[in-house]
NUVO-573841 format. One record per residue (C-alpha): residue number from 1; y, z, x. Coordinates in steps of 0.1 Angstrom, whole numbers, plus 5000, padded with zeros to 4 digits. Layout:
% NUVO-573841
SITE | num | v | w | u
SITE | NUM | Y | Z | X
...
//
This chain:
% NUVO-573841
SITE | num | v | w | u
SITE | 1 | 5987 | 6814 | 1809
SITE | 2 | 5968 | 6842 | 1808
SITE | 3 | 5971 | 6873 | 1824
SITE | 4 | 5939 | 6881 | 1843
SITE | 5 | 5938 | 6914 | 1863
SITE | 6 | 5957 | 6943 | 1879
SITE | 7 | 5981 | 6963 | 1865
SITE | 8 | 6016 | 6960 | 1872
SITE | 9 | 6031 | 6988 | 1894
SITE | 10 | 6062 | 7007 | 1889
SITE | 11 | 6082 | 6997 | 1921
SITE | 12 | 6098 | 6960 | 1918
SITE | 13 | 6088 | 6934 | 1945
SITE | 14 | 6110 | 6918 | 1970
SITE | 15 | 6097 | 6886 | 1957
SITE | 16 | 6065 | 6872 | 1935
SITE | 17 | 6044 | 6844 | 1945
SITE | 18 | 6026 | 6811 | 1937
SITE | 19 | 5994 | 6806 | 1950
SITE | 20 | 5984 | 6765 | 1945
SITE | 21 | 5950 | 6765 | 1931
SITE | 22 | 5950 | 6733 | 1909
SITE | 23 | 5937 | 6703 | 1927
SITE | 24 | 5905 | 6685 | 1930
SITE | 25 | 5899 | 6683 | 1964
SITE | 26 | 5890 | 6651 | 1968
SITE | 27 | 5886 | 6649 | 2010
SITE | 28 | 5863 | 6679 | 2011
SITE | 29 | 5839 | 6664 | 1989
SITE | 30 | 5812 | 6672 | 1979
SITE | 31 | 5815 | 6709 | 1992
SITE | 32 | 5844 | 6707 | 1961
SITE | 33 | 5818 | 6689 | 1936
SITE | 34 | 5808 | 6729 | 1922
SITE | 35 | 5832 | 6748 | 1939
SITE | 36 | 5870 | 6747 | 1936
SITE | 37 | 5890 | 6741 | 1975
SITE | 38 | 5905 | 6775 | 1978
SITE | 39 | 5868 | 6797 | 1969
SITE | 40 | 5857 | 6780 | 1999
SITE | 41 | 5850 | 6803 | 2028
SITE | 42 | 5863 | 6806 | 2064
SITE | 43 | 5851 | 6835 | 2082
SITE | 44 | 5831 | 6851 | 2053
SITE | 45 | 5864 | 6851 | 2032
SITE | 46 | 5877 | 6825 | 2005
SITE | 47 | 5906 | 6809 | 2015
SITE | 48 | 5924 | 6824 | 1986
SITE | 49 | 5915 | 6855 | 1993
SITE | 50 | 5930 | 6852 | 2025
SITE | 51 | 5967 | 6844 | 2006
SITE | 52 | 5960 | 6876 | 1985
SITE | 53 | 5955 | 6900 | 2011
SITE | 54 | 5988 | 6888 | 2034
SITE | 55 | 6009 | 6882 | 2002
SITE | 56 | 6001 | 6920 | 1995
SITE | 57 | 6004 | 6932 | 2028
SITE | 58 | 6043 | 6918 | 2028
SITE | 59 | 6049 | 6937 | 1998
SITE | 60 | 6044 | 6912 | 1970
SITE | 61 | 6028 | 6929 | 1937
SITE | 62 | 6030 | 6901 | 1916
SITE | 63 | 6008 | 6869 | 1922
SITE | 64 | 6002 | 6836 | 1897
SITE | 65 | 5977 | 6812 | 1908
SITE | 66 | 5976 | 6776 | 1891
SITE | 67 | 5943 | 6764 | 1882
SITE | 68 | 5932 | 6733 | 1870
SITE | 69 | 5900 | 6718 | 1888
SITE | 70 | 5866 | 6744 | 1876
SITE | 71 | 5892 | 6769 | 1868
SITE | 72 | 5868 | 6791 | 1858
SITE | 73 | 5854 | 6797 | 1889
SITE | 74 | 5888 | 6811 | 1901
SITE | 75 | 5890 | 6832 | 1867
SITE | 76 | 5856 | 6841 | 1871
SITE | 77 | 5867 | 6853 | 1910
SITE | 78 | 5894 | 6876 | 1901
SITE | 79 | 5873 | 6889 | 1872
SITE | 80 | 5849 | 6906 | 1887
SITE | 81 | 5846 | 6928 | 1919
SITE | 82 | 5849 | 6910 | 1948
SITE | 83 | 5828 | 6924 | 1986
SITE | 84 | 5806 | 6948 | 1971
SITE | 85 | 5805 | 6966 | 2001
SITE | 86 | 5844 | 6969 | 2002
SITE | 87 | 5846 | 6987 | 1968
SITE | 88 | 5852 | 7025 | 1980
SITE | 89 | 5882 | 7008 | 2001
SITE | 90 | 5891 | 6985 | 1973
SITE | 91 | 5893 | 7008 | 1950
SITE | 92 | 5916 | 7030 | 1972
SITE | 93 | 5940 | 7002 | 1974
SITE | 94 | 5971 | 6994 | 1950
SITE | 95 | 5960 | 6959 | 1940
SITE | 96 | 5985 | 6934 | 1933
SITE | 97 | 5986 | 6918 | 1895
SITE | 98 | 5967 | 6883 | 1897
SITE | 99 | 5980 | 6864 | 1865
SITE | 100 | 5970 | 6828 | 1866
SITE | 101 | 5985 | 6797 | 1851
SITE | 102 | 5956 | 6775 | 1834
SITE | 103 | 5971 | 6740 | 1843
SITE | 104 | 5932 | 6725 | 1831
SITE | 105 | 5927 | 6741 | 1800
SITE | 106 | 5964 | 6738 | 1786
SITE | 107 | 5966 | 6700 | 1799
SITE | 108 | 5934 | 6686 | 1810
SITE | 109 | 5949 | 6680 | 1845
SITE | 110 | 5969 | 6690 | 1875
SITE | 111 | 6008 | 6692 | 1870
SITE | 112 | 6011 | 6688 | 1909
SITE | 113 | 6030 | 6710 | 1927
SITE | 114 | 6067 | 6709 | 1912
SITE | 115 | 6050 | 6705 | 1881
SITE | 116 | 6029 | 6737 | 1885
SITE | 117 | 6057 | 6756 | 1897
SITE | 118 | 6079 | 6746 | 1868
SITE | 119 | 6049 | 6755 | 1845
SITE | 120 | 6047 | 6791 | 1861
SITE | 121 | 6082 | 6798 | 1869
SITE | 122 | 6088 | 6820 | 1836
SITE | 123 | 6061 | 6843 | 1857
SITE | 124 | 6075 | 6839 | 1888
SITE | 125 | 6113 | 6842 | 1881
SITE | 126 | 6120 | 6854 | 1848
SITE | 127 | 6159 | 6857 | 1863
SITE | 128 | 6183 | 6829 | 1873
SITE | 129 | 6182 | 6854 | 1905
SITE | 130 | 6151 | 6857 | 1915
SITE | 131 | 6129 | 6839 | 1944
SITE | 132 | 6098 | 6834 | 1953
SITE | 133 | 6069 | 6828 | 1975
SITE | 134 | 6047 | 6794 | 1972
SITE | 135 | 6021 | 6792 | 1993
SITE | 136 | 5992 | 6761 | 1989
SITE | 137 | 5960 | 6783 | 1988
SITE | 138 | 5936 | 6754 | 2010
SITE | 139 | 5959 | 6764 | 2043
SITE | 140 | 5947 | 6784 | 2067
SITE | 141 | 5972 | 6806 | 2080
SITE | 142 | 5958 | 6840 | 2090
SITE | 143 | 5988 | 6858 | 2115
SITE | 144 | 6014 | 6846 | 2089
SITE | 145 | 6038 | 6874 | 2075
SITE | 146 | 6058 | 6877 | 2042
SITE | 147 | 6085 | 6894 | 2053
SITE | 148 | 6104 | 6904 | 2026
SITE | 149 | 6139 | 6907 | 2043
SITE | 150 | 6132 | 6865 | 2045
SITE | 151 | 6134 | 6866 | 2007
SITE | 152 | 6162 | 6890 | 2007
SITE | 153 | 6182 | 6867 | 2033
SITE | 154 | 6176 | 6836 | 2006
SITE | 155 | 6190 | 6860 | 1980
SITE | 156 | 6224 | 6865 | 2001
SITE | 157 | 6227 | 6824 | 2005
SITE | 158 | 6239 | 6794 | 1988
SITE | 159 | 6202 | 6784 | 1998
SITE | 160 | 6177 | 6768 | 1971
SITE | 161 | 6149 | 6771 | 1998
SITE | 162 | 6137 | 6781 | 2032
SITE | 163 | 6105 | 6766 | 2042
SITE | 164 | 6080 | 6770 | 2073
SITE | 165 | 6073 | 6742 | 2096
SITE | 166 | 6043 | 6739 | 2119
SITE | 167 | 6041 | 6715 | 2151
SITE | 168 | 6026 | 6684 | 2137
SITE | 169 | 5988 | 6685 | 2139
SITE | 170 | 5968 | 6654 | 2145
SITE | 171 | 5964 | 6641 | 2111
SITE | 172 | 6007 | 6643 | 2106
SITE | 173 | 6017 | 6633 | 2137
SITE | 174 | 6051 | 6617 | 2122
SITE | 175 | 6060 | 6654 | 2108
SITE | 176 | 6080 | 6655 | 2073
SITE | 177 | 6115 | 6675 | 2077
SITE | 178 | 6135 | 6677 | 2108
SITE | 179 | 6150 | 6714 | 2119
SITE | 180 | 6187 | 6715 | 2128
SITE | 181 | 6200 | 6738 | 2157
SITE | 182 | 6217 | 6758 | 2130
SITE | 183 | 6186 | 6765 | 2108
SITE | 184 | 6185 | 6741 | 2084
SITE | 185 | 6157 | 6711 | 2074
SITE | 186 | 6168 | 6676 | 2075
SITE | 187 | 6152 | 6646 | 2062
SITE | 188 | 6152 | 6629 | 2095
SITE | 189 | 6149 | 6643 | 2128
SITE | 190 | 6181 | 6656 | 2144
SITE | 191 | 6193 | 6636 | 2174
SITE | 192 | 6169 | 6644 | 2203
SITE | 193 | 6150 | 6663 | 2182
SITE | 194 | 6115 | 6658 | 2165
SITE | 195 | 6106 | 6661 | 2130
SITE | 196 | 6076 | 6686 | 2120
SITE | 197 | 6050 | 6693 | 2093
SITE | 198 | 6056 | 6713 | 2064
SITE | 199 | 6039 | 6742 | 2064
SITE | 200 | 6035 | 6745 | 2030
SITE | 201 | 6047 | 6782 | 2026
SITE | 202 | 6081 | 6783 | 2012
SITE | 203 | 6109 | 6804 | 1997
SITE | 204 | 6126 | 6790 | 1965
SITE | 205 | 6149 | 6800 | 1943
SITE | 206 | 6147 | 6796 | 1901
SITE | 207 | 6179 | 6775 | 1904
SITE | 208 | 6161 | 6746 | 1922
SITE | 209 | 6135 | 6740 | 1891
SITE | 210 | 6166 | 6737 | 1870
SITE | 211 | 6194 | 6709 | 1866
SITE | 212 | 6210 | 6689 | 1881
SITE | 213 | 6176 | 6697 | 1904
SITE | 214 | 6153 | 6689 | 1880
SITE | 215 | 6147 | 6681 | 1845
SITE | 216 | 6114 | 6695 | 1839
SITE | 217 | 6119 | 6717 | 1805
SITE | 218 | 6118 | 6756 | 1817
SITE | 219 | 6079 | 6764 | 1818
SITE | 220 | 6071 | 6732 | 1817
SITE | 221 | 6060 | 6728 | 1780
SITE | 222 | 6053 | 6693 | 1783
SITE | 223 | 6028 | 6693 | 1809
SITE | 224 | 6051 | 6669 | 1833
SITE | 225 | 6034 | 6662 | 1864
SITE | 226 | 6057 | 6660 | 1893
SITE | 227 | 6055 | 6661 | 1932
SITE | 228 | 6077 | 6689 | 1955
SITE | 229 | 6090 | 6664 | 1979
SITE | 230 | 6114 | 6644 | 1960
SITE | 231 | 6131 | 6676 | 1951
SITE | 232 | 6133 | 6690 | 1986
SITE | 233 | 6149 | 6656 | 1996
SITE | 234 | 6173 | 6661 | 1972
SITE | 235 | 6186 | 6694 | 1982
SITE | 236 | 6176 | 6691 | 2016
SITE | 237 | 6202 | 6662 | 2017
SITE | 238 | 6230 | 6685 | 2004
SITE | 239 | 6228 | 6707 | 2032
SITE | 240 | 6211 | 6737 | 2005
SITE | 241 | 6173 | 6743 | 2025
SITE | 242 | 6167 | 6763 | 2053
SITE | 243 | 6140 | 6763 | 2074
SITE | 244 | 6123 | 6775 | 2107
SITE | 245 | 6091 | 6767 | 2131
SITE | 246 | 6061 | 6784 | 2126
SITE | 247 | 6040 | 6783 | 2156
SITE | 248 | 6013 | 6809 | 2147
SITE | 249 | 5976 | 6795 | 2146
SITE | 250 | 5977 | 6772 | 2112
SITE | 251 | 5956 | 6750 | 2091
SITE | 252 | 5952 | 6724 | 2067
SITE | 253 | 5920 | 6728 | 2054
SITE | 254 | 5918 | 6696 | 2039
SITE | 255 | 5883 | 6684 | 2050
SITE | 256 | 5845 | 6694 | 2057
SITE | 257 | 5849 | 6689 | 2092
SITE | 258 | 5884 | 6714 | 2094
SITE | 259 | 5864 | 6739 | 2078
SITE | 260 | 5837 | 6736 | 2098
SITE | 261 | 5856 | 6738 | 2125
SITE | 262 | 5872 | 6773 | 2116
SITE | 263 | 5841 | 6790 | 2112
SITE | 264 | 5826 | 6782 | 2143
SITE | 265 | 5807 | 6746 | 2136
SITE | 266 | 5814 | 6712 | 2156
//
């Protein structure tokens, strides 16, 4: 892990955030052979930057980006001035601190979602009561708002996570999680209901990545690669995960065709 750019503001943010950007992006080849998927542009701006801007608008001032595939490209991106034609505007704004969790440099491979979160945990949640946002860098949801009140509600509850679900896209018709009438995530569709797709946008409590829920050591010094879904399903079964349905524009930019569609192509 290393500090890449940005000075810390004096104020304490409502929550920190992790943008997941370590994956290879196999389905996006050949576009990702020489460019990390989160740096692919939508409407002239990298997917990753859409999230940085949205998090900044939501008051998040500490952002961690995990990297592995072509991570030097992401490091270079944050190390250089973006969008020279907007330089004056950028200099007049309070910029968030961007730190990189360099899984490729540290281990030679990506740690998957839970492993990557565990690795970044010392930067995301220094104390046991901390909560933090996690978003996937290859998701496009330009209208999503990172509301500080959502983080405060999670802190005040006994939940381990809060997830945003979306209506099922064509490539995931069966969905991932159900949603009960009282706002709890469910591993199956509730009676008379359906399962929705997990947007990859979520708020998490540090405790979800500690025993008894997770056996990866704090900071993941051994480089364990592990998926997030089993952890979530365990916590959901225990009634410790809340959720809500987000019906704004949302795209999993997983194929060249979906990227082209967002950019006005066929």
